[in-house]
C-alpha positions as MATLAB code, in Angstrom:
seq = 'MDSLTNISRMLSGNNIYVPNYQRAYSWDTEFDPNKTARQVNTFLIDLQDYIKSNSSSRYYFGHFLFEEKSETCFGIIDGQQRLTTITIFIAALFSRLKELRILTDEEDFAYKSMIKVGQVYHFSTVDYDNQLFKDYIINQIKTDHNGLDTKSKQRIVDAFDFFVNKFSQMEEPQIVSLLNAVMNASCTTHIVKNEAEAIQMFIFQNNRGKKPSNLEIIKAQFLYNVHLYGGAEDEKTDLIDEIKNRFEEIYKSISKIEHKIDEDNVLTYTLRVFFNSLWESNAIQRVNTELESDTRIDFIRNFTRKLAACFEQVTSFFHSEKEQITYHSLILSGNYGLLFPFVIKALLYGVSDNDMLRLTNSLESIFVRHRVIGTRADLTSRLNDVFQKFDGNIEPIIIRIDWMKKQDGWWGYWNDNELKRTLQGWIRHDLAKILLWKYENYLIQAEGKFGYSPVRYDAIKNPHLEHIAPQTENPESGYDEYDDEFKNQYIDCLGNYLLLSAHHNISIGNIPFEKKRETYTQLRQQQEVRDMTETEHYWDKNKIATRKEKILKFLLETL';
ca = [
    -206.837  -95.158   -0.653;
    -204.053  -95.019   -3.264;
    -200.849  -93.110   -2.586;
    -201.074  -91.387   -5.996;
    -204.669  -90.442   -6.680;
    -207.003  -87.510   -7.288;
    -209.464  -85.657   -5.088;
    -212.472  -87.525   -6.461;
    -211.018  -90.971   -5.770;
    -209.632  -89.868   -2.409;
    -213.051  -88.714   -1.214;
    -215.243  -91.275   -2.982;
    -216.759  -93.819   -0.605;
    -214.801  -92.418    2.344;
    -215.516  -90.342    5.408;
    -212.689  -87.836    5.959;
    -212.925  -85.614    9.001;
    -210.852  -83.025   10.869;
    -210.272  -84.280   14.436;
    -211.397  -81.840   17.109;
    -207.898  -81.598   18.537;
    -206.739  -80.186   15.198;
    -206.979  -76.543   14.175;
    -210.276  -75.330   12.737;
    -210.381  -73.560    9.359;
    -207.723  -70.827    9.323;
    -207.323  -69.694    5.711;
    -208.153  -66.043    5.103;
    -209.897  -64.301    2.246;
    -209.027  -60.794    1.120;
    -211.718  -59.050   -0.897;
    -209.692  -55.875   -1.556;
    -207.778  -56.418   -4.826;
    -205.254  -53.717   -3.850;
    -204.008  -55.764   -0.898;
    -201.804  -58.837   -0.900;
    -203.701  -61.970   -1.898;
    -204.482  -64.312    0.976;
    -204.581  -68.121    0.959;
    -208.108  -68.476   -0.484;
    -207.397  -65.945   -3.244;
    -204.112  -67.657   -4.048;
    -205.917  -70.999   -4.310;
    -208.118  -69.664   -7.136;
    -205.327  -67.681   -8.799;
    -203.089  -70.772   -8.946;
    -205.837  -72.830  -10.601;
    -206.579  -70.088  -13.154;
    -202.874  -69.712  -13.945;
    -202.646  -73.469  -14.472;
    -205.549  -73.404  -16.954;
    -204.030  -70.456  -18.838;
    -200.709  -72.280  -19.113;
    -202.266  -75.091  -21.203;
    -199.962  -77.493  -19.374;
    -200.074  -81.144  -20.429;
    -199.449  -82.311  -16.853;
    -202.196  -82.478  -14.264;
    -202.594  -79.846  -11.552;
    -201.166  -81.038   -8.240;
    -203.158  -80.455   -5.022;
    -200.336  -81.525   -2.735;
    -199.785  -84.219   -0.151;
    -202.301  -85.321    2.483;
    -201.553  -87.256    5.651;
    -204.267  -89.398    7.246;
    -204.701  -91.580   10.272;
    -206.845  -94.590    9.418;
    -209.717  -95.179   11.826;
    -211.465  -97.832    9.741;
    -211.452  -99.052    6.163;
    -213.437  -96.013    5.004;
    -212.912  -93.506    7.843;
    -209.838  -91.282    8.047;
    -208.800  -88.410   10.283;
    -206.741  -85.842    8.408;
    -203.492  -84.979   10.188;
    -201.924  -82.659    7.619;
    -203.600  -80.887    4.696;
    -206.923  -80.090    6.369;
    -206.805  -76.405    5.341;
    -206.326  -77.301    1.681;
    -208.950  -80.047    1.745;
    -211.478  -77.762    3.452;
    -210.849  -75.097    0.806;
    -211.099  -77.667   -2.011;
    -214.492  -78.817   -0.686;
    -215.756  -75.227   -0.365;
    -214.455  -74.461   -3.863;
    -216.120  -77.504   -5.434;
    -219.440  -76.821   -3.688;
    -219.460  -73.227   -4.978;
    -218.405  -74.397   -8.443;
    -221.268  -76.900   -8.722;
    -223.703  -74.304   -7.363;
    -222.814  -71.970  -10.233;
    -222.918  -74.751  -12.814;
    -226.424  -75.745  -11.636;
    -227.504  -72.123  -12.191;
    -226.325  -72.306  -15.789;
    -227.676  -75.729  -16.765;
    -228.515  -79.272  -15.652;
    -225.502  -81.347  -14.662;
    -224.351  -84.105  -16.993;
    -224.245  -87.670  -15.657;
    -220.464  -87.415  -15.315;
    -220.731  -84.138  -13.390;
    -223.461  -85.510  -11.145;
    -221.283  -88.537  -10.394;
    -218.332  -86.246   -9.638;
    -220.446  -84.220   -7.210;
    -221.633  -87.331   -5.412;
    -218.089  -88.676   -5.290;
    -216.510  -85.506   -3.895;
    -219.228  -83.776   -1.879;
    -222.296  -85.752   -0.894;
    -224.416  -88.719   -1.877;
    -227.803  -88.925   -0.177;
    -227.134  -88.055    3.463;
    -223.516  -89.227    3.365;
    -221.001  -86.385    3.505;
    -217.493  -87.196    2.303;
    -215.768  -84.456    4.299;
    -216.499  -82.814    7.643;
    -214.667  -80.175    9.616;
    -214.327  -79.889   13.403;
    -217.531  -80.679   15.280;
    -218.238  -77.154   16.523;
    -218.163  -75.753   12.961;
    -219.530  -78.718   11.059;
    -223.270  -77.931   11.146;
    -222.566  -74.500    9.694;
    -220.323  -76.171    7.099;
    -223.154  -78.499    6.073;
    -225.865  -75.820    6.089;
    -223.968  -73.010    4.348;
    -221.519  -74.832    2.088;
    -222.921  -78.239    1.211;
    -226.726  -77.996    1.457;
    -226.847  -74.194    1.077;
    -229.978  -73.951    3.209;
    -228.465  -71.189    5.337;
    -227.995  -67.900    3.492;
    -227.607  -65.374    6.319;
    -224.498  -64.581    8.350;
    -226.100  -64.897   11.772;
    -224.647  -67.109   14.483;
    -221.031  -67.006   13.268;
    -219.676  -67.299   16.803;
    -216.191  -68.524   15.876;
    -213.591  -66.947   13.606;
    -213.305  -70.226   11.719;
    -217.031  -70.122   10.875;
    -216.580  -66.600    9.548;
    -213.664  -67.776    7.407;
    -215.720  -70.676    6.017;
    -218.505  -68.296    5.024;
    -216.036  -65.739    3.609;
    -214.339  -68.375    1.455;
    -217.634  -69.661    0.040;
    -218.932  -66.138   -0.608;
    -215.644  -65.242   -2.289;
    -215.861  -68.199   -4.681;
    -219.576  -67.622   -5.342;
    -218.860  -63.983   -6.175;
    -216.007  -64.898   -8.525;
    -217.982  -67.658  -10.256;
    -221.025  -65.399  -10.749;
    -218.870  -63.385  -13.168;
    -217.932  -66.478  -15.180;
    -219.801  -68.213  -17.965;
    -220.147  -71.953  -18.557;
    -216.829  -72.543  -20.421;
    -214.787  -71.033  -17.571;
    -216.696  -73.008  -14.934;
    -216.274  -76.248  -16.847;
    -212.552  -75.567  -17.265;
    -212.153  -75.106  -13.521;
    -214.210  -78.232  -12.819;
    -212.141  -80.334  -15.221;
    -208.922  -79.000  -13.676;
    -210.145  -80.022  -10.220;
    -211.495  -83.429  -11.298;
    -208.257  -84.311  -13.089;
    -205.909  -82.802  -10.498;
    -203.592  -85.245   -8.774;
    -202.653  -85.539   -5.123;
    -200.609  -87.885   -2.991;
    -201.635  -89.453    0.281;
    -199.989  -91.250    3.131;
    -202.042  -93.305    5.551;
    -200.811  -94.419    8.927;
    -202.408  -96.555   11.586;
    -199.800  -95.573   14.156;
    -200.577  -92.093   15.457;
    -196.972  -91.595   16.568;
    -195.814  -91.958   12.960;
    -198.459  -89.471   11.816;
    -197.393  -86.909   14.389;
    -193.723  -87.377   13.546;
    -194.446  -86.812    9.856;
    -196.439  -83.692   10.688;
    -193.494  -82.239   12.627;
    -191.103  -82.585    9.684;
    -193.526  -81.966    6.819;
    -193.823  -78.441    5.423;
    -196.493  -78.094    2.751;
    -197.605  -74.849    1.179;
    -200.080  -72.903    3.275;
    -199.887  -71.403    6.720;
    -196.680  -72.188    8.546;
    -197.434  -74.239   11.673;
    -197.590  -72.091   14.777;
    -195.397  -72.784   17.796;
    -198.530  -74.059   19.513;
    -199.152  -76.643   16.771;
    -195.531  -77.786   16.820;
    -195.594  -78.187   20.595;
    -198.875  -80.127   20.447;
    -197.327  -82.529   17.926;
    -194.166  -82.870   20.027;
    -196.230  -83.645   23.123;
    -198.225  -86.375   21.393;
    -195.113  -87.862   19.836;
    -193.226  -87.934   23.147;
    -196.169  -89.569   24.901;
    -196.194  -92.288   22.245;
    -192.490  -92.867   22.809;
    -192.183  -92.485   26.566;
    -195.720  -92.690   27.935;
    -195.252  -95.937   29.845;
    -197.913  -98.666   29.958;
    -200.341  -98.734   27.044;
    -203.415  -97.814   29.115;
    -201.601  -94.883   30.773;
    -200.337  -93.739   27.396;
    -203.838  -93.912   25.897;
    -205.356  -91.958   28.792;
    -202.787  -89.146   28.496;
    -203.145  -88.936   24.716;
    -206.920  -88.642   25.111;
    -206.440  -85.947   27.745;
    -204.080  -83.950   25.508;
    -206.502  -84.207   22.589;
    -209.436  -83.117   24.748;
    -207.520  -80.168   26.146;
    -206.407  -79.059   22.703;
    -210.000  -79.299   21.523;
    -210.858  -76.769   24.236;
    -207.809  -74.662   23.342;
    -208.832  -74.471   19.677;
    -212.379  -73.547   20.678;
    -210.909  -70.702   22.713;
    -208.684  -69.661   19.811;
    -211.683  -69.502   17.477;
    -213.220  -66.890   19.807;
    -210.184  -64.693   20.453;
    -207.792  -65.071   17.510;
    -208.906  -61.729   16.025;
    -207.802  -60.090   19.271;
    -204.617  -61.926   20.236;
    -202.093  -64.318   18.678;
    -202.161  -67.890   19.940;
    -198.374  -68.063   20.202;
    -198.449  -65.012   22.452;
    -200.874  -66.816   24.770;
    -198.443  -69.745   24.676;
    -195.696  -67.369   25.873;
    -197.910  -65.984   28.646;
    -198.593  -69.562   29.752;
    -194.858  -70.177   29.830;
    -194.473  -67.156   32.134;
    -197.242  -68.329   34.438;
    -196.109  -71.965   34.463;
    -192.450  -71.190   35.194;
    -193.399  -68.129   37.267;
    -191.142  -65.652   35.507;
    -191.854  -62.698   33.229;
    -188.533  -63.333   31.489;
    -189.699  -66.514   29.727;
    -189.911  -65.918   25.986;
    -188.725  -68.770   23.725;
    -191.468  -71.395   23.942;
    -189.967  -73.931   21.524;
    -186.542  -73.823   23.150;
    -187.957  -74.052   26.695;
    -190.289  -76.931   25.846;
    -187.541  -78.840   23.999;
    -185.346  -78.559   27.079;
    -188.101  -80.032   29.259;
    -188.738  -82.827   26.755;
    -185.119  -83.930   27.091;
    -185.512  -84.529   30.822;
    -186.607  -87.689   32.647;
    -189.707  -85.850   33.891;
    -190.957  -85.090   30.357;
    -194.261  -86.932   30.795;
    -195.126  -85.061   34.008;
    -194.194  -81.818   32.273;
    -196.398  -82.610   29.248;
    -199.367  -83.425   31.473;
    -198.991  -80.389   33.732;
    -198.123  -77.883   31.026;
    -201.017  -78.966   28.791;
    -203.425  -78.502   31.703;
    -202.014  -75.054   32.429;
    -202.094  -74.155   28.739;
    -205.807  -74.993   28.459;
    -206.516  -73.071   31.681;
    -204.623  -69.992   30.453;
    -206.462  -69.963   27.119;
    -209.718  -70.258   29.062;
    -208.817  -67.283   31.282;
    -207.723  -65.104   28.358;
    -210.992  -65.931   26.590;
    -212.928  -65.103   29.756;
    -211.081  -61.792   30.128;
    -211.846  -60.737   26.547;
    -215.486  -61.704   27.104;
    -215.623  -59.517   30.229;
    -213.802  -56.736   28.381;
    -216.845  -56.309   26.145;
    -218.826  -54.987   29.115;
    -216.149  -53.790   31.547;
    -214.682  -50.457   30.435;
    -211.766  -50.786   32.875;
    -210.623  -54.019   31.207;
    -211.116  -52.388   27.818;
    -208.898  -49.510   28.901;
    -206.178  -51.880   30.127;
    -206.159  -53.655   26.758;
    -205.587  -50.294   25.069;
    -202.477  -49.720   27.185;
    -200.840  -52.193   24.836;
    -198.367  -54.049   27.069;
    -199.799  -57.537   26.540;
    -196.581  -59.314   27.462;
    -196.776  -58.028   31.044;
    -200.479  -57.474   31.608;
    -201.716  -60.929   30.581;
    -199.461  -62.962   32.897;
    -200.763  -60.844   35.801;
    -204.383  -61.093   34.606;
    -204.157  -64.865   34.036;
    -202.690  -65.424   37.490;
    -205.358  -63.240   39.079;
    -208.170  -65.135   37.349;
    -206.648  -68.520   38.190;
    -206.461  -67.487   41.853;
    -210.089  -66.337   41.780;
    -209.368  -62.705   42.656;
    -212.592  -60.838   43.489;
    -214.208  -58.523   40.943;
    -213.346  -55.472   43.038;
    -209.683  -56.499   43.363;
    -209.542  -57.258   39.627;
    -210.629  -53.684   38.936;
    -208.025  -52.315   41.357;
    -205.307  -54.468   39.817;
    -206.398  -53.471   36.315;
    -206.287  -49.762   37.135;
    -202.868  -50.084   38.761;
    -201.326  -52.020   35.866;
    -202.784  -49.635   33.316;
    -201.380  -46.597   35.117;
    -197.786  -47.830   34.935;
    -198.133  -49.139   31.374;
    -199.548  -45.843   30.100;
    -196.909  -43.831   31.985;
    -194.255  -46.041   30.418;
    -195.612  -45.326   26.929;
    -196.107  -41.599   27.494;
    -192.705  -40.957   29.055;
    -190.950  -43.196   26.557;
    -188.200  -44.242   28.925;
    -185.923  -47.120   28.014;
    -186.002  -48.331   31.599;
    -187.107  -51.941   31.860;
    -190.495  -52.607   33.432;
    -190.044  -56.382   33.492;
    -187.174  -56.301   35.981;
    -189.169  -53.944   38.257;
    -192.270  -56.134   38.270;
    -190.913  -59.672   38.033;
    -190.387  -60.230   41.766;
    -193.933  -59.152   42.706;
    -195.253  -61.325   39.868;
    -193.336  -64.337   41.216;
    -194.735  -63.779   44.718;
    -198.285  -63.113   43.489;
    -200.562  -65.725   45.042;
    -203.902  -63.951   44.791;
    -203.077  -61.005   47.061;
    -202.938  -57.918   44.842;
    -201.687  -55.494   47.527;
    -197.930  -56.034   46.968;
    -198.399  -55.353   43.245;
    -200.330  -52.141   43.840;
    -197.827  -51.016   46.500;
    -194.907  -51.643   44.126;
    -196.517  -49.725   41.259;
    -197.469  -46.799   43.523;
    -193.878  -46.753   44.797;
    -192.526  -46.700   41.223;
    -194.792  -43.729   40.443;
    -193.470  -41.701   43.385;
    -189.751  -42.460   43.235;
    -187.074  -39.912   42.342;
    -183.485  -40.595   41.452;
    -182.427  -43.976   40.030;
    -185.981  -45.362   39.992;
    -187.661  -42.112   39.044;
    -188.512  -43.016   35.474;
    -192.283  -43.058   35.906;
    -192.970  -40.394   38.554;
    -195.424  -37.501   38.386;
    -192.786  -34.950   37.438;
    -191.661  -37.035   34.462;
    -195.259  -37.637   33.409;
    -196.152  -33.942   33.645;
    -193.002  -32.913   31.789;
    -193.708  -35.324   28.934;
    -197.355  -34.286   28.631;
    -196.503  -30.629   28.071;
    -195.727  -30.807   24.368;
    -196.013  -33.085   21.343;
    -197.379  -36.568   22.008;
    -197.485  -39.478   19.599;
    -200.869  -39.332   17.923;
    -201.836  -42.950   18.584;
    -201.200  -42.373   22.282;
    -202.808  -38.927   22.357;
    -206.023  -40.473   21.015;
    -206.077  -42.961   23.906;
    -205.501  -40.201   26.456;
    -208.271  -38.058   24.967;
    -210.585  -41.057   24.944;
    -209.952  -41.448   28.673;
    -210.596  -37.728   29.087;
    -213.860  -38.095   27.162;
    -215.125  -40.661   29.644;
    -214.022  -38.435   32.509;
    -216.170  -35.623   31.096;
    -219.133  -37.981   30.694;
    -218.873  -39.185   34.287;
    -218.259  -35.681   35.651;
    -221.433  -34.501   33.984;
    -223.310  -37.220   35.878;
    -226.359  -37.324   33.637;
    -228.594  -40.369   34.039;
    -228.249  -42.899   31.240;
    -224.873  -41.626   30.020;
    -222.345  -44.473   30.032;
    -218.622  -44.449   29.256;
    -217.805  -44.711   25.556;
    -215.724  -47.633   24.290;
    -212.769  -46.599   22.186;
    -213.814  -48.938   19.385;
    -217.262  -47.288   19.363;
    -215.650  -44.188   17.845;
    -215.550  -44.799   14.113;
    -211.913  -44.724   13.035;
    -210.798  -42.164   15.661;
    -208.590  -39.332   14.429;
    -206.636  -36.621   16.190;
    -207.727  -33.139   15.215;
    -205.644  -29.987   15.659;
    -208.250  -27.402   16.669;
    -205.910  -24.618   15.576;
    -204.672  -26.214   12.327;
    -201.015  -26.835   11.697;
    -201.189  -24.629    8.600;
    -202.181  -21.006    9.220;
    -205.399  -19.632    7.756;
    -205.255  -15.769    7.783;
    -209.057  -15.448    8.144;
    -209.405  -18.342   10.501;
    -210.348  -17.037   13.968;
    -207.233  -18.464   15.607;
    -204.432  -16.757   17.496;
    -201.508  -15.177   15.663;
    -199.196  -17.841   14.273;
    -196.019  -16.450   15.822;
    -193.084  -18.674   16.778;
    -194.410  -19.186   20.303;
    -197.834  -20.276   19.054;
    -196.396  -22.642   16.462;
    -193.767  -24.159   18.764;
    -195.659  -24.396   22.069;
    -199.398  -24.408   21.361;
    -200.155  -26.142   18.050;
    -198.878  -29.557   19.148;
    -200.135  -30.126   22.666;
    -203.033  -31.780   24.471;
    -204.883  -28.478   24.817;
    -205.102  -28.171   21.028;
    -205.789  -31.836   20.306;
    -209.346  -33.055   19.858;
    -210.732  -36.552   19.344;
    -213.167  -37.093   16.472;
    -214.034  -39.590   13.767;
    -212.042  -39.884   10.556;
    -214.993  -38.719    8.467;
    -215.459  -35.685   10.688;
    -211.757  -34.822   10.579;
    -211.554  -35.073    6.786;
    -214.708  -32.990    6.330;
    -213.453  -29.932    8.224;
    -209.779  -29.649    7.241;
    -208.201  -26.194    7.482;
    -211.352  -24.069    7.760;
    -212.103  -20.975    9.887;
    -212.732  -21.700   13.551;
    -216.288  -20.346   13.373;
    -217.270  -23.023   10.846;
    -215.202  -25.723   12.524;
    -216.820  -24.960   15.881;
    -220.280  -25.554   14.412;
    -219.317  -29.164   13.622;
    -218.240  -29.956   17.193;
    -221.456  -31.703   18.174;
    -220.470  -35.349   18.715;
    -218.238  -36.102   21.704;
    -218.414  -34.352   25.062;
    -214.934  -32.831   24.611;
    -216.126  -31.220   21.401;
    -218.958  -29.636   23.347;
    -216.380  -28.487   25.916;
    -214.580  -26.505   23.203;
    -217.901  -24.965   22.157;
    -218.607  -23.997   25.775;
    -215.164  -22.420   26.150;
    -215.750  -20.253   23.079;
    -219.407  -19.413   23.622;
    -218.788  -15.700   24.250;
    -216.267  -15.125   21.484;
    -215.800  -17.650   18.732;
    -212.042  -17.461   18.867;
    -209.366  -20.070   19.699;
    -206.189  -18.616   21.230;
    -203.226  -19.395   23.502;
    -205.154  -18.777   26.722;
    -207.920  -21.224   25.820;
    -205.408  -23.856   24.704;
    -203.446  -23.448   27.943;
    -206.601  -23.608   30.066;
    -207.793  -26.773   28.378;
    -204.335  -28.367   28.551;
    -204.112  -27.772   32.296;
    -207.501  -29.360   32.826;
    -206.532  -32.461   30.824;
    -203.155  -32.651   32.618;
    -204.841  -32.447   36.017;
    -207.149  -35.321   35.086;
    -204.302  -37.503   33.777;
    -202.046  -36.874   36.787;
    -204.876  -37.801   39.140;
    -205.840  -40.996   37.326;
    -202.612  -42.443   35.901;
];
């Protein structure tokens, strides 16, 4: 493979693959033209701008770094996102050209050189996505979107669909121009047989595309340090294989949860579990310190094992969260930096399902109180010691949190009096929606009807916060008099807030209560308002106060 070449020559006669310990496809596609263009959009825009420029120089696809496995087999170390996108782009381009006419001999040769000849594929992605890549992108025998069980598979499909959609609006001259630009585009390559050199180059190389995550940098540093300091060759080889295998599992986990949580955050949670402190925060700095010590190899081995285990537990927790409403509720409390270290530890210690629910409820109560009250008091310092001592016994954690909720004086930031005081008036709308969602499930369970299950928050389509008595007075509305007391004490409070969908909220606006009441047919709390106004269709201070007290009583008993 030449150092200065083009995509056709680079792929022709070779087998280039993405090793499983490397990241799967991570480039995003944005279909909304009003939003900032993402990597896949930018890829096409750059090519079109190049063609419009009528430049005499060839388009440059960038630099690619490979590890040579054999004379014709190469693992791509850097540039896999670009090369994956190039392959998807070319496959979609040829698909459109075949719709317009029969390929010329030159075009057919180019396709066979860059994409596939017979049953030989020139490029393949990570193993767990590769069959989808072949079926949907190369052979185009799969046309549905079923079975996209990883985020990377969804991105592959999105990228291909994006290009297909764009090319469907183009005629033959535009397609041929794009094809010629790709066929004539230049690229540079560097091939190494020494993996240590490849990893070192990856660490210092910064090509256009997604900036490497802290996790990727640390993986490269680990592999490089093992090559340098790993001892005897067989021991070194075994540890490198172990690191690669564990990162393969890590990236599989990431493909399942990356739409829910950032991988570098999970790295930080692992740091907190590994070093047993909630204060750990700077992963790169902490790891670099450990890599300067004489025990670096033991650290690399042990931390990589813990890292894979933590990703596995986070993935397991999100899987359980789909069915377990208590876990779902904890996630909504928002304090990932504290909740996940506790959850990971609990799962690693094999805490029973019942104790997991108790721990989840306890953590959520203090996190929600912290958000509602809005105190600047630091939760980390109050919980760090019980986290450090946590060895599978949840009782000390629950005792500490209960104690924090009952304390007055110096520690009385999260007690019942503070919670009740804060809940009296205006509450941030994002938080009020969560509280009313919890209240909704309380009403469902209190009703006790067979077959009625708690509602997930994400099952409510774009939840909005409705002011039952609108913020702007309507003289013929059926609401109480808009005097200063009503406007200052009753409009913005839990008793006058109602949870509903965005479409519902937009449809009713500032209309008379009689008409608004007729639309309250969806959630149980909407029915509650109808029940409260069954006799007289009127919404006043007394009804708002009554409803507020009921919601407050529920929240004080459960948080």
